[in-house]
N, C-alpha and C positions, 0 to 999 in steps of 0.2 A: 418193618414200617422203613428205614431209611431207604433198602432198596425200592420200596413200591411207591414213595414220595420222589424220588429221582427223575429228576426232567429229562424226558429223551431226549435224542438230538432232532433239529429239526426235520420236516418231510420238503426235500425237494421237489418243490411243486413246479419246476420247469424241466426236470430230466431226473423223474423218479429210478432208482437201481430197478426197480421191478421189471421195466423196459427192456431195460438191458438182459436182464435175468429171462424173459419170455422171448426176446430175439436170440440171443444164447441156446434157448433149449428147442426153439423151432430147426433153427439152423442144424444142430447138432442130430434132431430126429432127421430130417431132411438126408442129412450125409450119412448117417445110419442105415438108413435104406436105401438108397444107391451103392454104398460101398457092400452092403450083405448082399445084395444082388450081385457083385462081380466075385465076391470070397467066399460067400456061403457060411462063412463063420458065424453061429450062431451066438457067442460067449463074450459079444462087444455092447450089448445091451439086452432088457427083457425081449422076446419073443414079438410082442404087442406093438412095441416100439420100432423094431426091425420092420414088421409087416406092412404095420400101417404110419411109418413117419412121414412118408410124404403129402399127408397133410399139415403138416409144419407149414406148409405154405398158406394154408388158411391161414394162420396165425400173423404169419411176414403180412401178409393183406392187411389184417387188423391191425397191426403195430401200424402201420403206414398212416390209416385215418386216424388213430391214437396221436399219434406223436406230432404231424402234421398241423394236427387241429388242436391240440393243446394249447398254443399260444394266445388263439380265439378264446377258447375256453377259459382259460386265467383272466384275460381280460376283461368279458364277463362277467365272471364272480368279482373279481375288484373295482367293478365298475369303471372302467379305463376304456379309452378310446382304442376301438378294433383295429386291430393291423390294418393295414395300407394290403390292399391285393391289387397288384399292377400286374395283370392277366403275364403280359411279357415278360415283368422280372421274374415271377415265380416260376414260369416255363425256363427261363434260363438257371434259375439258382438251380433244379430239377436236371437239367439234362447236365449242367457241369457236375453233379452228384453222380450220375449215372453212368454215363455215355461213354468216357474214357475210358474207364475199368471194361463197361460191356465190348467196346468193340477189340479191344486188347486180345480179349478172349475170345471173340468171334473172328478176330483174324487168326487165331493158332487153329479152331475149329477148321476155316476155311483150309490152311494150309494143306490139315492134317487129310480133308476132303479131298484136294487136290493129288495128293500121295497114293491116296487109295485108289481113286476112281478115277481122276483127270477130271476136265472140265467138262458140264454139259450145258444144257439151255434147261434143264432142271434145275442145274445147281446156281444158275444164273438168275433164276427165278425165285428161288430159295432166301439166297443172297440176298437181293432187293430188298422181299420181305422182311428179313430180320434188320437189315441197314437203317428201316421206317419201324422198325417196334411193330410190326404188322403181320407176325407170323404166325398167331394164330387166327389169324381169321382165315387163313387157307390149310386145306387140310394136308395137301403135300408139304407145306413149311414148318407144319403143329406136329402131324403124327408120323412124319416121312421123313425127317428133316435130315439131311447129310451133315449140318451143321452142328451147334450147343443144344441138346434136346431142352437142357431145361429153363432155357429162357422166356418160353412160353411167357413165362408170369409177367414179364417186362409188357406184354400187351394189355396186361390188365393193369399194371400200374399207371401206364401212361394215360390209358382211357382214364381212370381214376384223378391222374392229375389235369387230365382237360378240363374235367368237370371241376376241380376244386375250388379254382376262384371264384364261380358262383355258388358252390355246393356252401363254403364255408361262413359265409356272412349269413345266407338264407338258414343256416342252420342253429346261429345262434339267435336267430331272430322270430326263428317259428320252428323251435326245436324239433317238437311234436310230429305236425306234421310231414318237416322235412326226411324224419326219422323213420314217418309210419310208410310214407312215400318209398324210401329206399328197400325195406322190409317188402315192400306188396311186390315190388321188381322182380326179387328174389322169390317169392312165394309162385306169382306168376309164371313166372321163368319154370320155375323147378316142376310144377303142376306140367306144365307145356310138355318139359325135355322129358318126366320120368317113363310115360307113357311108347317111348322110342328107346327106353330100353332092350340090347339086346339087337337094336339093329346098327349098321356101321357108323351112322350118322350119330348116336349118343356117344360116342367116344370124343368128339369135336364139341359137344354139346355142353358138359357137364361142368365143366372148368373155364366158360365164356364169362365175360366179365360182368352180363345182368346176374349169373349165378353168384357173385362176391357181394352185389350191392346190399345183400342184409348183413352182411359181414363186415362191411364199410359203416353201415349204421351201426352195430355192434361197436365199434372203435370209436365212433365219432361219441357217441354214451358215454363211452367209458370215460372219455376224457371230461367231459360234462361233469359226469357225478362226481370224478374223482380233482377236478377243478373245484367245484363246490366246499368239496369236505377236505382238503387241504390245507384250511387255517381254520382258527377261532380256538378257543382255548379249550378246549378238549385236546387239541394235539401236543401240547403241554404236561400231558398228563401219561404215567408208564402204561398202567391199566388197559385203558380204552387202545391205546398203541398196540398192546401185547395181544390185545385179544383180535385187531386185525389181522395179527401177522399167525394168528391161530387158524382163522375165515381162509387168509389165503394159502394154506396149508392145506384145508378141508377142499377147497377150490382145487389145488393140485390134485387133490386124492381123486375128487371128480371128474380133471379131465383126465387123467391115468383112466380112469372106468369106462372114460367116451372114449379113448383110443381102442381100450380091450376087446370093446362091442363091436367097434369098427373094424378093427385086424382080423377080425374073427365071422365077419359076417357073410351070408353066403355068397353076397352080390355084392362084391367089396366096392364097384362104381357105381351100382344103383347108390347103395346105403350112404357113399361118401356126400351125395348130395342131399339125402336124406339127414342125415347128421350132422350135416355143415354147420347150424345153427346151434345145437348145442354143445358142440364143441368149441364154434366160437365165445360162447356166452360163459363157458366153463374156463374158457384159457383170458376174457377179460375181468372175469370176478378175481383171478389168482392174482390179474394185473394190477386192479385196482386195491386189491385187500392188503398184499403186499405193498404196494405203493405208498401205503395209508400206515402202514404198520413201524414195527422198529426200523429204525435206520440202520444199515448193514454196517461195520467197521470201517473205515477208508480203505484198507489195500484190500477189500471186498469187494468194497466200489469203484476202485479203479480195475480191479480184474476184470471186473463184468464188463467196464467201460469199454476196455480193451477190445478184449475178445469180441465186444458186441459190434465194434469200429473193424472189427475182419471177417465178419459175417455176411457181408457182400459181395468180395472178393470170394469167398469159400464157396458163397452158393453157385458162382459163376464158374468156376473152376474144377471142383472136385469131382462132379462127374463124368467129364471127357476127360482128365488128368487119370481119373481109376481104369478107363477104359484104354485108353493111350497106354499106359505103363503094363496092362495083361495083354493086350492082343496085337499092340505093334512091336513094343519090345521084349515081350514074355515076361515078365515080371511080376513077383520072381521067378527064377529061369524056369522054365517049363520046355517041353519038346511034343512033336505031334499034333495032332489036329484039336484033341480032346483036352479042355483043360480041367489041369486036376482037381478041381473043387468038383467037376463033375464024375470023376473018378474016385471020390471020398476020402484024397489025399489031406488030412485033417493036420499036419504040421506044414503044409502049404498054405490052407485055408489061413491058419494062423498068421503064419509071414504076411500073406498076400494082404490082412486086415491091418497089419502093425505099419507094413510099406505104405498104403493108400492112405490110410490116415496121416502119416507124417509127410508124406507128397503133400497132400492138400493143406497141410497148415502153411508147409514151409512155403508153395509157390501162395500162399491168400496173402501171408506174411511180406512177402517178395512183391504182390501186385500192390497190395496197401500201400506200403512206404516206396514205390518205385513210380508205380500212376497213379494210386487216387490221392495223396496227398499231395505231391507235387501237379498235378492237374487241375487241384483245387486252390492251391497257391496261387498258380499260373493266372486262372481265369479271373479270381477274385482282383488282380491288381489290373485286369486288362481294360477294365471301364473306368478305372481312375487315370488310365495313359491316354485312352482316348480322349476323355476329355478335358486333360492337362493340352 
């Protein structure tokens, strides 16, 4: 009875460790998918996570909505004044957070593109689209880019950030109509896009911003639910908190099952659009339940927070770095025109998997400490200097 009556550590309602956990899981899934595409080593993760890891992008979109909206949801739950939303200040904060690291990775991919094939008008148009975060709006820059291919997601994020200052107060004051409208946009878009499966157009359609509006709604709803439940007397009792942890584990099982179904779907890209909401709901359930569950020990929280901080640079660098090492530097060492993975060289595959992960992590750490953090410090001081 002594253990059952013990008061658990309080819930961190402002920065739940579950958000860091889901972010790390999403980035690992995307990284496992892209690195597996180059190494063909199948022992790094369960097969369905390797095959379908690209859907980790959906969880990153969900997390963006959850984390950005959580201060609003907390204020509403506590009856406090809502955060001020000056669009210009919000856009500036988002730009400071995303653009320095993004432009650094873009410069690397531009240098590589020039080295591989030189300058062309097409590359110039491609670069302009990437500089303005509009690459997903142009098929050439989205599907056939010579630059960093994974950055199409920043178009989705940029469009979300564009509407967030309007969306956040609306979602607090009229949550059901707002969330319903977002889900309706995704449903209508999905019903319009699905009949085009098999055409050249579909590849450009199924990951556009309207196809994620329901996912964003799930992230906003998860923040509202979490904020409402993260306070109160029940949070000081061990059994209910332990029960939430169990529910979080069950949600993870559900998420894994959804991912397995996605991985072995006969028409992968078609099913990805169909299965987007179930995957988002499973991820949101895991996020909320683990967030309300037992608080992990401080070393675990700190490790998750540190890994989570690295995920943005990891996402920007891991794929282009892997391709650069494999095809430009021929590392791990190989000769000829056919990569060793295509010749069934399992020893090379294992070495490649290890090298690509280590290189991606090393560059991510370097980019975080040498680009992201210094840029954040610099731009945080700039307004004060200008005011003075």
